[in-house]
VMD Tcl script that draws the C-alpha trace (Angstrom):
set ca {
  {82.36 55.68 167.90}
  {81.10 59.11 165.87}
  {79.12 56.59 164.12}
  {77.02 55.59 167.47}
  {77.29 58.74 168.25}
  {75.94 60.52 164.93}
  {72.84 57.57 165.40}
  {72.04 58.99 168.83}
  {71.77 62.99 167.22}
  {69.77 61.64 164.47}
  {67.83 59.87 166.69}
  {67.20 62.90 169.31}
  {66.80 65.22 165.52}
  {63.77 62.67 164.86}
  {61.91 62.95 168.39}
  {62.67 66.75 168.03}
  {61.27 67.42 164.54}
  {58.45 65.08 165.58}
  {57.69 67.30 168.76}
  {57.21 70.52 167.29}
  {55.86 69.57 164.08}
  {51.77 70.89 164.59}
  {53.55 73.63 165.38}
  {55.45 73.71 162.06}
  {52.15 72.26 160.74}
  {50.58 75.11 162.26}
  {53.27 77.88 160.89}
  {53.11 76.73 157.80}
  {49.21 76.71 157.55}
  {48.32 79.85 158.71}
  {51.64 81.83 158.11}
  {52.72 79.79 155.07}
  {55.87 79.44 156.70}
  {58.45 75.99 155.75}
  {57.10 75.48 153.16}
  {59.99 74.72 150.44}
  {63.28 73.09 151.25}
  {62.84 70.15 152.83}
  {63.98 67.80 150.14}
  {67.71 69.48 150.28}
  {66.98 70.05 153.79}
  {66.44 66.18 155.15}
  {67.77 64.24 152.17}
  {71.00 66.76 151.52}
  {71.55 65.74 148.01}
  {72.34 69.53 146.60}
  {74.06 70.05 143.24}
  {76.11 73.30 142.77}
  {76.57 75.41 139.22}
  {80.28 73.96 138.38}
  {81.30 70.62 140.19}
  {84.87 71.17 137.91}
  {85.70 73.96 140.06}
  {87.21 74.32 143.60}
  {84.69 75.05 145.78}
  {83.86 77.66 149.22}
  {80.95 76.81 151.29}
  {79.91 79.69 153.61}
  {76.56 79.26 155.91}
  {74.28 82.30 156.85}
  {71.11 81.19 159.05}
  {69.43 83.95 157.58}
  {69.03 87.33 156.36}
  {70.65 88.90 159.06}
  {73.90 87.08 158.07}
  {73.39 86.44 154.30}
  {73.32 90.23 154.27}
  {76.46 90.63 156.75}
  {78.14 88.18 154.93}
  {78.47 90.50 151.36}
  {82.06 92.10 151.34}
  {83.26 88.57 152.78}
  {81.71 86.94 149.25}
  {83.50 90.21 146.67}
  {86.92 90.47 148.41}
  {86.57 86.64 148.51}
  {85.72 85.90 144.75}
  {87.86 88.51 143.72}
  {91.24 87.10 145.14}
  {90.13 83.30 143.88}
  {87.77 84.50 141.07}
  {88.31 80.48 139.70}
  {86.50 79.09 142.60}
  {82.46 78.49 143.20}
  {80.82 80.10 146.08}
  {78.40 77.67 147.59}
  {76.52 79.96 150.05}
  {73.51 77.41 151.85}
  {71.03 78.80 154.46}
  {68.24 77.40 156.28}
  {65.22 79.91 156.24}
  {62.93 80.54 153.26}
  {63.38 84.11 154.30}
  {67.23 83.89 154.19}
  {66.97 81.40 150.89}
  {64.88 84.81 148.63}
  {67.89 87.54 150.15}
  {71.09 85.47 149.08}
  {68.61 84.52 145.49}
  {68.53 88.32 145.16}
  {71.82 89.52 145.74}
  {73.98 86.42 145.12}
  {72.58 85.31 141.86}
  {76.67 84.24 140.14}
  {76.32 81.61 142.84}
  {75.01 78.82 144.66}
  {72.62 79.03 146.92}
  {71.12 76.36 148.82}
  {69.19 75.12 152.12}
  {71.15 73.92 154.12}
  {70.76 70.04 154.73}
  {70.16 69.00 158.50}
  {71.93 67.68 160.40}
  {71.33 64.05 159.97}
  {73.75 62.41 159.42}
  {72.86 60.90 155.73}
  {72.47 64.55 154.79}
  {75.37 65.17 155.77}
  {77.10 62.43 154.62}
  {75.41 63.69 151.38}
  {76.30 67.36 151.18}
  {79.88 67.08 151.35}
  {79.67 63.98 148.70}
  {77.75 66.14 146.27}
  {79.46 69.82 147.39}
  {83.06 68.64 147.88}
  {84.09 71.72 149.66}
  {87.81 73.01 149.81}
  {87.01 74.71 153.49}
  {82.89 75.48 155.51}
  {82.87 78.44 156.63}
  {80.04 79.03 158.92}
  {78.95 82.56 160.21}
  {78.90 83.66 163.64}
  {78.20 80.28 165.94}
  {76.95 77.17 163.90}
  {77.46 74.21 165.54}
  {76.05 71.45 164.56}
  {77.59 68.02 165.27}
  {77.36 65.74 162.50}
  {78.48 68.93 160.33}
  {81.56 68.64 162.11}
  {82.58 65.95 162.97}
  {81.43 64.94 159.47}
  {84.35 67.33 158.70}
  {86.56 66.62 160.42}
  {87.14 62.42 159.24}
  {86.53 63.83 155.20}
  {89.94 66.28 156.31}
  {87.57 69.14 155.14}
  {88.98 71.93 156.58}
  {86.18 74.15 159.12}
  {85.98 78.35 160.51}
  {84.19 80.14 161.49}
  {84.16 84.01 160.70}
  {82.31 86.82 162.85}
  {82.00 84.71 165.44}
  {80.21 85.16 168.93}
  {78.22 83.97 172.05}
  {76.10 85.85 174.31}
  {75.68 85.47 178.05}
  {72.76 83.26 177.25}
  {74.13 81.00 174.91}
  {77.24 80.73 177.48}
  {75.24 79.27 180.20}
  {73.65 77.12 177.86}
  {76.85 75.41 176.38}
  {78.13 74.46 179.13}
  {75.73 72.21 180.87}
  {78.09 70.00 177.46}
  {81.03 71.11 177.72}
  {82.90 68.30 177.27}
  {81.09 67.91 173.36}
  {81.95 71.70 172.57}
  {85.52 71.43 173.45}
  {84.89 68.71 170.81}
  {83.14 70.02 168.86}
  {85.18 73.85 168.61}
  {89.15 71.27 168.68}
  {88.02 70.21 165.17}
  {88.34 73.96 164.04}
  {91.29 75.16 162.49}
  {90.45 78.95 162.99}
  {87.66 80.54 165.38}
  {88.26 83.86 164.26}
  {85.96 86.52 167.08}
  {84.34 88.95 167.13}
  {85.06 90.25 170.56}
  {87.57 89.82 173.80}
  {84.13 88.99 175.43}
  {82.93 86.33 172.23}
  {86.93 84.84 172.49}
  {86.86 83.71 176.66}
  {83.61 82.02 175.87}
  {84.57 79.28 173.64}
  {87.49 79.11 175.80}
  {85.43 79.09 178.97}
  {83.96 75.97 177.16}
  {87.46 74.57 175.56}
  {88.53 75.66 172.79}
  {92.27 75.49 171.17}
  {93.34 78.61 172.63}
  {96.20 78.60 169.18}
  {92.78 78.79 167.06}
  {90.88 81.53 168.26}
  {91.55 85.15 167.16}
  {89.64 87.91 167.00}
  {89.03 90.10 163.55}
  {87.06 92.41 165.15}
  {82.93 92.17 163.39}
  {82.84 91.88 159.69}
  {79.28 93.91 159.97}
  {81.19 97.66 160.97}
  {82.89 96.80 157.20}
  {79.33 96.81 154.91}
  {78.25 99.85 156.56}
  {78.02 102.52 154.54}
  {78.31 106.21 155.23}
  {77.14 108.06 152.81}
  {73.45 109.32 152.84}
  {73.39 110.24 148.70}
  {74.31 106.31 148.30}
  {72.13 105.48 145.00}
  {69.79 102.87 147.23}
  {69.03 105.34 150.02}
  {68.13 108.43 147.36}
  {66.18 105.46 145.30}
  {64.07 105.17 148.85}
  {63.49 108.86 149.87}
  {62.47 109.35 146.12}
  {59.35 106.35 146.85}
  {58.61 108.27 150.45}
  {59.23 111.43 149.05}
  {60.84 112.60 151.66}
  {61.75 116.41 151.80}
  {65.21 117.05 152.88}
  {63.98 119.41 155.17}
  {62.17 117.13 156.58}
  {63.38 115.08 159.85}
  {63.02 112.03 159.39}
  {62.26 109.12 162.61}
  {63.10 105.83 161.72}
  {62.14 102.77 163.91}
  {63.76 99.82 162.77}
  {63.23 95.91 162.95}
  {61.14 96.13 164.70}
  {58.78 93.54 166.95}
  {55.50 94.11 169.10}
  {54.52 96.36 170.44}
  {57.57 98.01 169.83}
  {55.88 99.38 166.00}
  {52.77 101.17 168.19}
  {55.53 102.50 171.04}
  {56.62 104.15 168.19}
  {53.28 105.46 166.36}
  {52.65 107.01 169.36}
  {55.31 108.72 170.47}
  {55.08 109.89 166.37}
  {51.31 110.57 166.91}
  {51.77 112.31 170.40}
  {54.42 115.29 168.59}
  {52.96 115.59 165.05}
  {51.63 119.07 166.48}
  {54.85 120.29 168.25}
  {56.98 118.87 164.52}
  {54.90 119.44 162.41}
  {57.88 118.64 159.75}
  {58.25 114.89 161.62}
  {58.20 111.50 159.20}
  {58.20 108.55 160.29}
  {58.72 104.94 158.94}
  {59.01 102.04 160.16}
  {60.62 98.56 159.69}
  {59.16 95.24 160.53}
  {61.65 92.62 161.87}
  {59.57 90.49 159.84}
  {58.04 89.93 156.67}
  {55.37 87.49 158.13}
  {53.95 90.86 160.21}
  {54.26 93.17 157.01}
  {50.80 93.06 156.60}
  {50.25 92.93 160.32}
  {51.58 96.29 161.09}
  {50.19 98.03 157.43}
  {46.47 97.35 158.91}
  {47.39 98.44 162.36}
  {49.06 102.39 161.65}
  {45.53 101.99 159.78}
  {43.56 101.75 163.05}
  {45.36 104.31 164.60}
  {43.71 106.34 161.55}
  {46.97 106.61 159.49}
  {47.55 105.88 156.03}
  {50.28 103.52 155.66}
  {52.68 103.92 152.74}
  {54.17 101.12 151.89}
  {57.46 99.99 149.95}
  {55.92 96.86 148.33}
  {53.01 99.11 146.44}
  {55.37 101.51 144.88}
  {57.45 98.59 143.38}
  {54.52 96.64 142.36}
  {52.48 99.30 140.84}
  {55.40 101.83 139.88}
  {53.07 104.80 140.47}
  {53.10 107.78 143.10}
  {52.07 105.76 147.12}
  {50.01 107.91 147.41}
  {47.85 106.73 143.77}
  {45.54 104.28 145.47}
  {45.20 105.06 148.91}
  {41.71 105.37 150.39}
  {42.34 107.42 153.02}
  {44.63 110.53 151.47}
  {43.61 112.81 154.31}
  {44.80 110.49 156.83}
  {49.06 110.95 158.16}
  {50.91 109.33 156.33}
  {53.88 106.26 157.47}
  {56.19 105.54 155.63}
  {56.49 101.38 156.21}
  {59.34 98.87 154.23}
  {57.54 95.66 153.55}
  {60.32 94.73 151.52}
  {63.95 92.17 152.59}
  {67.18 93.28 152.35}
  {66.55 97.44 152.37}
  {66.72 98.04 155.75}
  {70.92 98.80 155.88}
  {69.96 101.41 152.82}
  {67.02 102.67 154.91}
  {68.98 103.88 157.84}
  {70.49 106.23 155.58}
  {67.07 108.46 155.35}
  {66.93 109.01 159.31}
  {67.81 111.83 161.70}
  {66.31 109.62 165.03}
  {66.65 105.57 164.30}
  {65.00 103.58 167.11}
  {67.06 99.91 166.87}
  {63.23 97.54 167.24}
  {63.71 93.63 169.50}
  {65.70 95.91 172.65}
  {62.18 96.63 174.28}
  {61.13 92.61 173.67}
  {62.81 89.47 174.56}
  {64.81 89.69 171.29}
  {68.09 91.30 172.92}
  {68.64 93.44 169.92}
  {68.84 94.22 166.65}
  {72.03 96.00 164.18}
  {72.50 98.95 165.11}
  {75.85 100.10 163.61}
  {73.83 100.79 160.08}
  {71.91 103.42 161.18}
  {75.52 104.65 163.67}
  {77.07 104.41 160.58}
  {75.22 106.39 158.53}
  {75.70 108.94 162.03}
  {71.49 108.75 163.36}
  {70.99 109.59 166.72}
  {70.82 106.23 167.79}
  {68.10 104.63 170.58}
  {67.35 101.73 171.51}
  {65.70 99.66 174.57}
  {67.73 97.95 177.51}
  {67.70 94.48 176.50}
  {70.50 94.49 173.49}
  {72.42 92.03 175.10}
  {73.35 90.45 171.45}
  {75.22 92.99 170.94}
  {76.49 93.81 175.01}
  {80.22 95.28 173.21}
  {78.99 97.80 170.40}
  {76.09 99.00 172.50}
  {78.39 99.52 175.69}
  {81.09 101.11 173.71}
  {78.66 103.79 171.79}
  {76.94 104.51 175.22}
  {80.52 105.24 176.24}
  {81.30 107.46 173.83}
  {77.95 109.03 174.41}
  {76.96 108.46 171.02}
  {73.62 106.47 171.21}
  {70.81 106.15 173.98}
  {68.90 103.88 175.43}
  {64.70 104.29 176.23}
  {63.45 102.47 178.80}
  {59.90 102.24 177.78}
  {57.02 103.82 175.41}
  {57.71 107.20 177.62}
  {61.11 107.50 176.95}
  {61.65 106.98 173.82}
  {59.20 110.19 172.67}
  {61.11 112.27 175.74}
  {64.18 111.26 173.79}
  {62.74 112.36 170.38}
  {61.74 115.27 171.25}
  {64.65 116.17 173.01}
  {66.49 115.33 170.41}
  {64.57 117.52 168.39}
  {64.32 120.06 170.53}
  {68.09 119.92 170.66}
  {69.11 119.44 166.43}
  {72.90 120.26 167.81}
  {73.42 117.30 170.67}
  {71.53 115.28 167.64}
  {73.71 116.18 165.62}
  {77.05 115.34 167.80}
  {75.66 111.96 168.98}
  {75.10 110.47 165.18}
  {78.87 111.83 164.49}
  {80.31 110.30 167.78}
  {78.43 106.80 166.24}
  {79.79 107.56 162.79}
  {83.90 107.95 163.98}
  {82.64 104.44 165.98}
  {81.91 102.98 163.05}
  {85.06 104.16 160.96}
  {86.78 103.20 163.61}
  {86.09 99.14 163.61}
  {86.88 98.52 160.23}
  {89.24 96.02 158.47}
  {87.37 92.90 159.65}
  {86.47 91.77 156.39}
  {90.76 91.51 155.09}
  {91.48 90.16 158.34}
  {88.97 87.45 157.51}
  {89.50 86.41 154.10}
  {92.92 85.87 155.12}
  {92.18 83.76 157.41}
  {89.57 82.01 154.91}
  {92.48 81.69 152.17}
  {95.09 80.05 154.70}
  {92.99 78.10 155.28}
  {91.25 76.51 152.27}
  {94.43 77.12 150.61}
  {92.80 77.70 147.27}
  {94.92 78.57 144.88}
  {94.50 82.37 143.69}
}
mol new
graphics top color blue
foreach p $ca { graphics top sphere $p radius 0.5 }
foreach p [lrange $ca 0 end-1] q [lrange $ca 1 end] { graphics top cylinder $p $q radius 0.2 }
display resetview
């Protein structure tokens, strides 16, 4: 029966892949996406640097998961120095960031959930444990790992209301998959209850908290943040408004707010950090269309010179554009006021823990269901504000600039909240050690 089910899934995956192939090809041609990793994804023919060592396999989908794993990986490596840590990712941007951040680990593309690819990957990697981040439930992977007696653990697990409604339609399958895990380590009571509602074994669902709190920085004078301050020539006397992890049209909202407030607050600077690298050039062009000059981080890295040197718009007001990957966490340390993007669109919000940890006055839109527990906690402490559109964004910034004591109070309340949540990484690594049975 498991073999039949696996091949039924293969047929379904092939139908889906065929259906979306035109979209993939179009985006490959027009956006340069989906060009790499297909051999590993389709065949599962992966390789390790140290096949003689014990292997711990961590899977992170994209950039966000790759970055949040950093502290877990460091602590795991410290506890098991003789083990090989194998990192798999799904996206090209995630792959690039993982290769840059973790050069001493093996990094590979994650195989698609075809039975042959999963079998090939497991035979090649021979992991002692498979660690999935947040919510990655691939039936062939999970069921095959269970048959091979490879322990599975979900860490930093979360399940939004929308996902819960969708998975509830497949409750018998979900119950079977969730029962294959040794440990389901969830971020909060809410996420635990949703997993239990899908049939997860109650004795395997554990609340560890959110590991994102542990990797959040609070020191604004850390070397990476100071480097960015120097790069963008930000004086300590200037007030910095950062719109980070933005999507269209949030960049326009931020620029309009800044332009409207510049005369009243001439020391106010703006920095924009788009969520996706495919939009870096688009946002730079949009900044120019608004009569401003984009000061691009990539220009500084490439030329090692002042961001003003090659500009044809030296008389135009400057807007900082962080158009690199993996630097947003440090960039938030420059913010006096932080707008967290994906919250005035249908994205469901992005990570607001990092600006909160630095003590910035945090703003976000009403659409934050991806971080529901965190936003509710921040709002209950009066440590953040919701803005429902561009006009409210502009006015919220203005009020914070007019009342710096209130902005400072908000920021300190946010920082204290983040500090109180730390400790999930230690609990998570303890669970990995318990499940994997790896010798120190």
